[in-house]
N, C-alpha and C positions, 0 to 999 in steps of 0.2 A: 252719152243715155247715160245715165246716172242709176246707182243699182238700187232705191226704192223703186226704177220703172219694170224692173227684170223680175222684183221676187214673186210668184206665184201666189196666184190671189189665193184667196178664205184667212180663216179667221189669223183678226193680225196675232205676230209676238204678247208671249203677257209677261209681260214690264210690273215688278214689282220691288222693293226693298231687297231683298234677303237676296233674288236673285242677281238680280246689279250687282251688291256687293257681293257674292259669288262671279259672279263676271270679270269683274274690276280684280282683283284680286286675278284669278289666273289671268287675265291680259300682263298683271303688274309681275306674275314670275315667268312670264312668257319673255316679255319685251325689258320688261325696267319703266323704274317714271317716266322719264324722258319722255316717252313714247305710250304713256298712258293720257289719250285727251279723252273730254268728251263726248267728238267725235266718233272716232273708233268706240268704244265699249258703246254709243248708238251703233254701229255697223256691226259691231259682234254680237247686239240683243235681239239683231235687224228689226230696230224701234231708228225712229226722227230724232234727231238731238234734243231737240224740244220737250217731248216724254218726258227727256232723265232730268230735265227740271222743274218737274211735278215734287220730286222729289230731292235731287238735292242739289240750289239756287244757284250753286259755286263749285270749280272744282276743290276750293279749299272744304267747305262741305263735303265730300264726297272723302276725300283725306281723313276727317277724324270721324267718318263711318265706318273708316277701312280700317283706322288706329282705332276705335273701339270688337272689333271683329276680329280683329288680332290677338285682342286679348281672353276672348274668349274659353271660358272652360281652364286657363293658366291659374286664377285664384280658389278651385276647390283641388288645384294638386297641388297647391303648399300647404291648405288646409292641411291634406292626411299627412303632415307632418306635425302638428300639433299632440302636443309631449315631449319636442328638444325641447333644446336650453334652446331660451329666448337669439339668441344673438344668431345660433344658425337657423331656426327659422326667417330671421332676416336678412341670412343670405343666399340662405334660398328665396327670397322672393328676388332679388335681385336676381340673382340665376335663371328664376321662370324668364322675367322678363324678359333679359337678353337671348333664349331660344327660344320665345313669342316670335322675336323682331329678326332674328337668323331665320327664320323657316321661314322665310319670302323674298324673294330678290330685293332691294332696298330700305325691307321694313324698316329701317331705323329710318331713315331718313323720310318715309309717311307719316311714321309719327312721331320725330323732332316737329315741333311748331303748334302741333293739332294739339288741343284740349277738349276731348271727350266728357258727357256727363254720362254717358249710360254705364247701365249697372255691372257695365266689365272691369271697363278702368278703376268706377269709383267703387268698385266692391273689392277689389287689388286693392285701393290704397285705402279704403275705407280696412282694411283685417291689416293691413301692416304698422300703419297707425295705430292696431288694437295692439297688438303685438306691444308695440313697445310702449304704449301708455299700461301695462299689466307686467312689464319689464320694473314701471319704476317712473319713466320718463315723461315731464311734463308738460303739457298738449303741443308747445311751442318749438319744444328741443322734439321732439313726434315729428309736428307737422315738419322742421326743417328738413330734419334726417329725412324722409318721401324724398319734399326733393334733391337733395344730395345723392342717394341714391339712384335714383329716375336717373336723372342728370350725366351720374358716372356713366350708368349703366346704358341709358340711351349716346352719349357721345363715342363714348368705344364705344360698342356695335354700327355706329359709323367711320370709323377709320373703320373697320377693319371689313365694310364692308362693302367700302372706298377702296381699302387697299392694291394698288396696281399689280397684276401677277407676274409671272412669271412668261406668260401661254404668247405663241409664234415668236419664241428668240427672246421675249423683252428681259432686259435685267429682274425688273421687277420693283417694287418697292428697296428690300432688302439691297437689289444689288446697287442701286443708286445710292444710296445712303453707306456705304462702304464704299465705294469709288470717291464720294465725297469727301471723306474725313482719313482718306488714305494719304494723305500728302504732307502730313504733320503739323495744318496750322488748327488742328484741332484735336487737341493733343488726347484734355480726358473724354470726351464722344467718343475718342481711338479706341483707344481705354473699356471703353463699356460698348465698343461698338457691339460686340458678341449678341449679348442683352437688348439692345438698341434697334440690330438689326433683325430677331429674331423675326418666326414668322406663328409664333406659337403663342396666336389669341386667346386660347384656353387661359396660358400659364398668363400673359402679363395682368386678363378679367381676376386671375384666380387674386394676385400680390394688388391689387391694388383697390381689392373688396375686404379684402383685408387689413390694411393700413382704415380701411373706412370701421370695420368691425374691429378693431383696438382700441380709435381713436372713441369706437362709441362708452366703449367695456370703460375706458379710464373716466369716461365724463360721466357715466352713469351714476344719480345721484344715492346714497347708501337707504340703503332702507330702512326704516323708520322702526325702531326699537316695536317690539309685541306685532310683528305684521304675519307670526303664521310657519312665517319661514324657519325649517330647519337649516344648523349649519351647512349640510351635508347639501341642499338644493343651494344656498348662496354660492357654495365650489363651485358648484359645475354650472353655475350663471353666469 
């Protein structure tokens, strides 16, 4: 006997896009992306699986909508740093994106490969590009910086969330790496193994982000004469 035949009679469960997304994110946090199926989502909402397809024709469409939902409120938090030097604001965008992905189990896996066109993601992208344009970068450079910063952040967070832990007595990623490079076959890696095997993901992220920011500073076009900015403004930027 299936579950639908045992449900109490009465008004059918309410289904709409916001509730569907809330439930999907709850299931994601509870069991991870691999366990998130359209059928399981329908069961959690007490509806038939076919009802979900009125809103999301495929699981990929659902993941895209979840990605958009994960970015809710992120841009507003970053814009609160208005007035800080441009490079600090750019770094804040990357940190805010990482925090949003880490806020959900497998958040980076959900986000990777999706291309949301809702206000949360496009607003985030527009605000970041705007900071770069205001800093003097050409539009093409600002667009490619958006891709670079996003790809670095999502890729880093993918690895961070996927890293094997030392639960259940296992060696974890750090232990496996140490074991692999301590026999002398990889002397250079052995020299750097402390940093390589570190699970301080905040430090890894900040180091990589720092490289990107320093590169942007070096590539930033010189301010045109008569731009109205003082030498002090230029110095701190």
